[in-house]
C-alpha positions in Angstrom: 39.8 -15.7 -65.8 41.6 -12.7 -66.0 42.8 -10.9 -62.2 41.3 -7.7 -61.4 43.2 -4.5 -61.1 43.4 -2.7 -58.0 44.0 0.4 -60.3 43.2 1.8 -63.1 46.5 2.7 -64.0 46.7 -1.2 -64.8 45.7 -0.2 -68.3 42.7 0.8 -70.3 41.3 -2.6 -71.2 42.4 -4.2 -67.9 39.8 -5.2 -66.0 39.0 -3.4 -62.4 38.3 -4.9 -59.2 35.0 -3.7 -57.4 37.1 -1.1 -54.8 38.9 0.1 -58.2 35.6 0.9 -60.7 33.4 2.5 -57.5 36.9 4.8 -56.4 38.0 6.2 -60.0 34.0 6.9 -60.4 32.3 7.9 -57.2 33.2 11.8 -57.3 31.2 12.0 -60.4 28.3 10.4 -59.0 28.7 6.8 -61.0 27.6 3.8 -59.4 29.1 0.4 -59.3 26.3 -2.1 -59.7 26.3 -5.9 -60.5 29.6 -5.1 -62.6 28.9 -2.2 -64.3 28.8 1.6 -63.8 25.6 3.1 -63.6 24.9 6.6 -63.7 20.9 8.7 -64.2 20.8 12.0 -65.7 16.9 13.8 -65.7 15.6 15.5 -68.2 12.2 16.8 -68.8 11.1 16.2 -72.1 12.2 13.3 -74.3 13.5 16.0 -77.1 16.1 16.8 -74.0 16.8 12.9 -73.1 17.9 12.6 -76.4 19.7 15.1 -76.9 21.5 13.9 -73.7 21.8 10.5 -75.0 23.4 11.8 -78.5 25.8 13.9 -76.1 27.1 10.5 -74.2 27.3 8.7 -77.7 29.9 11.1 -79.2 31.7 11.5 -75.9 32.5 7.6 -75.7 33.2 8.0 -79.5 34.3 4.8 -80.9 34.2 2.8 -77.9 30.2 3.6 -77.6 29.2 0.6 -79.0 31.1 -2.4 -77.0 30.5 -0.5 -74.0 27.5 2.2 -74.1 23.8 1.3 -73.3 21.0 3.8 -72.6 17.8 4.1 -71.3 16.1 6.7 -72.8 12.7 8.1 -70.7 10.6 11.0 -71.1 12.2 11.8 -67.5 15.5 10.4 -67.2 18.6 8.8 -69.6 19.6 5.7 -67.6 23.3 5.1 -68.7 25.9 2.3 -67.7 29.2 1.1 -68.9 30.7 -1.8 -69.1 33.5 -3.9 -71.5 30.6 -6.0 -72.8 32.7 -8.2 -74.7 34.2 -9.3 -70.9 31.1 -8.5 -69.1 33.7 -6.2 -66.6 34.4 -3.0 -66.0 37.8 -1.7 -67.3 39.7 1.2 -67.2 38.6 2.2 -70.4 35.2 2.2 -68.7 36.1 4.2 -65.6 37.9 7.3 -68.4 34.8 6.9 -70.6 32.1 8.5 -67.4 34.5 10.9 -67.0 34.2 11.9 -70.9 30.5 11.6 -70.7 29.9 13.4 -67.3 32.1 16.3 -68.6 30.3 16.4 -72.0 26.7 15.7 -69.9 28.1 18.9 -68.1 28.6 21.2 -71.5 24.7 21.5 -72.1 23.6 21.7 -68.6 22.9 18.2 -67.9 23.7 16.2 -64.8 24.0 12.6 -62.7 20.9 12.5 -60.7 22.3 12.0 -56.8 22.6 8.2 -55.8 20.3 8.4 -52.6 16.5 8.1 -52.7 15.0 11.4 -51.6 11.9 13.3 -52.7 13.4 14.7 -55.6 15.2 12.0 -56.4 12.6 9.2 -55.4 14.7 6.6 -58.1 17.9 6.8 -57.8 20.2 3.7 -60.0 19.7 -0.2 -58.9 19.5 -3.4 -60.6 17.8 -6.2 -60.3 19.0 -9.5 -60.1 16.7 -13.0 -59.2 19.1 -15.6 -57.6 17.6 -19.5 -58.4 18.7 -22.2 -55.5 19.2 -25.8 -56.8 20.7 -29.3 -56.1 21.6 -29.8 -59.3 22.3 -26.5 -61.5 23.1 -28.1 -64.6 19.9 -30.0 -64.7 17.5 -26.9 -64.3 20.0 -23.8 -66.3 19.3 -25.0 -69.2 15.3 -25.0 -68.9 15.6 -21.0 -67.8 17.5 -20.2 -70.5 15.0 -21.6 -72.7 12.1 -20.6 -70.9 13.2 -16.8 -70.0 15.0 -16.3 -73.8 18.1 -15.1 -72.0 22.1 -16.3 -73.0 25.7 -17.1 -71.3 27.0 -14.3 -70.6 30.2 -12.7 -72.8 33.1 -15.2 -72.0 31.4 -17.1 -69.5 29.2 -20.4 -70.9 29.9 -23.3 -67.6 27.1 -25.6 -66.5 26.3 -23.5 -63.9 27.2 -19.9 -65.2 24.8 -17.4 -64.8 21.7 -15.8 -67.3 22.2 -13.0 -69.1 19.1 -10.9 -71.3 20.5 -10.1 -74.8 18.8 -7.0 -74.9 19.7 -5.9 -71.6 15.5 -5.8 -70.4 15.3 -8.8 -67.9 17.6 -9.2 -64.8 19.7 -11.4 -64.7 19.7 -15.2 -63.1 22.4 -16.5 -61.2 22.3 -20.0 -59.7 23.3 -20.7 -55.8 24.3 -24.2 -54.7 22.1 -25.9 -52.1 23.6 -29.3 -50.3 20.5 -30.3 -49.0 16.1 -29.9 -49.7 15.1 -26.6 -47.9 11.2 -27.0 -48.7 10.1 -24.8 -45.4 11.8 -22.2 -47.7 11.2 -20.5 -50.9 13.7 -21.2 -53.6 13.8 -18.2 -55.7 14.7 -14.7 -54.0 14.9 -11.0 -55.7 18.7 -9.4 -54.9 18.6 -5.5 -55.8 21.8 -4.3 -56.0 21.5 -0.4 -54.9 24.6 2.3 -54.8 27.0 1.7 -51.8 25.3 4.8 -50.2 22.3 4.3 -51.0 22.1 1.0 -48.3 21.2 1.7 -45.2 18.4 3.9 -46.3 16.4 1.3 -48.4 17.2 -1.2 -45.6 15.5 1.3 -43.1 12.4 1.8 -45.5 12.1 -1.5 -46.5 12.1 -2.4 -42.5 9.6 0.3 -42.2 7.1 -1.3 -44.2 6.7 -4.0 -42.2 9.8 -6.1 -43.4 12.4 -8.0 -41.0 15.7 -8.2 -41.1 17.0 -11.8 -41.1 21.0 -11.5 -41.6 23.1 -9.1 -41.6 26.5 -11.9 -41.4 27.8 -10.6 -45.1 26.9 -6.6 -44.7 28.1 -4.3 -46.0 27.8 -7.1 -49.3 24.2 -7.9 -48.9 21.5 -7.9 -46.3 18.9 -9.9 -46.4 15.5 -9.3 -45.5 11.6 -10.6 -45.7 8.4 -9.8 -45.8 5.7 -10.5 -43.0 5.2 -14.2 -44.9 8.8 -15.1 -45.2 9.5 -14.2 -48.9 13.2 -12.8 -48.9 15.0 -10.2 -50.8 19.1 -9.2 -50.4 20.0 -5.5 -51.1 23.3 -5.5 -52.2 26.8 -3.7 -52.8 29.8 -4.1 -54.3 31.5 -3.3 -50.6 33.9 -6.1 -48.8 33.4 -8.4 -51.8 37.0 -7.9 -53.3 38.0 -7.9 -49.8 36.0 -11.7 -49.0 36.9 -12.9 -52.2 40.5 -12.4 -51.4 40.2 -14.2 -48.3 38.5 -17.2 -49.8 41.2 -17.5 -52.5 43.5 -17.9 -49.5 41.7 -20.0 -47.8 41.7 -22.5 -50.4 45.6 -22.1 -51.2 45.9 -22.7 -47.6 43.4 -26.0 -47.4 46.0 -27.0 -50.6 49.5 -27.0 -49.2 47.9 -28.3 -46.1 46.9 -31.5 -47.9 50.2 -31.4 -50.5 52.2 -31.6 -46.9 49.8 -34.2 -45.2 50.4 -36.2 -48.6 53.9 -35.4 -48.3 54.2 -37.1 -44.6 52.3 -40.7 -45.2 54.4 -43.4 -45.5 
């Protein structure tokens, strides 16, 4: 796995850490969701949406096909940027986000706010499904076949996530179970939102009859449930880099300790 850089200056095609990708684009309104830079541009007609789409493609130039994805609607154009060959955000993607934003300003278009409001009832978000399993390699082929999914670029291991080649269905990832849990649902939703939208989204869910199951992993995710216990996680990119580094350090320390014990064993 390629190490992620903490700053965009590491090179245009170097994968960026979540923190670096977010910092590079937060001020211009793009948000990092599930390893993808996302933005929504409000429009008032399909003709205007096409103009916005053409402007974004032109701004990306020869990199458009390999990085830019769009969903064109009469009321909005959803934009996303990611290096599709490695399924991650690179310095080139943050540069493209700035280029697209600047070109859109030239035609009087702008990225929408990222927090829910009366004027912006649906900010950028992405959905993925999580399936708990005891034997992930045994069930992964079924979900790949039945939903017509594919391996993510560069990651086709027996426990790896699955994605829709057309980019329309939610991705699926598999959560390893240590023991059967028949008393709870084994499939749950992960709703990725902008980091500055999370608190408001959680408050709205609680006000609508939900309850907080756990905030032990906040700000990476909060577990909520409806009145009957069906769960959903509200997810952001925050704190994930730090927790990943901490887990890696713990594993390294444990391996070093095992090595030391082996060295002194008779």
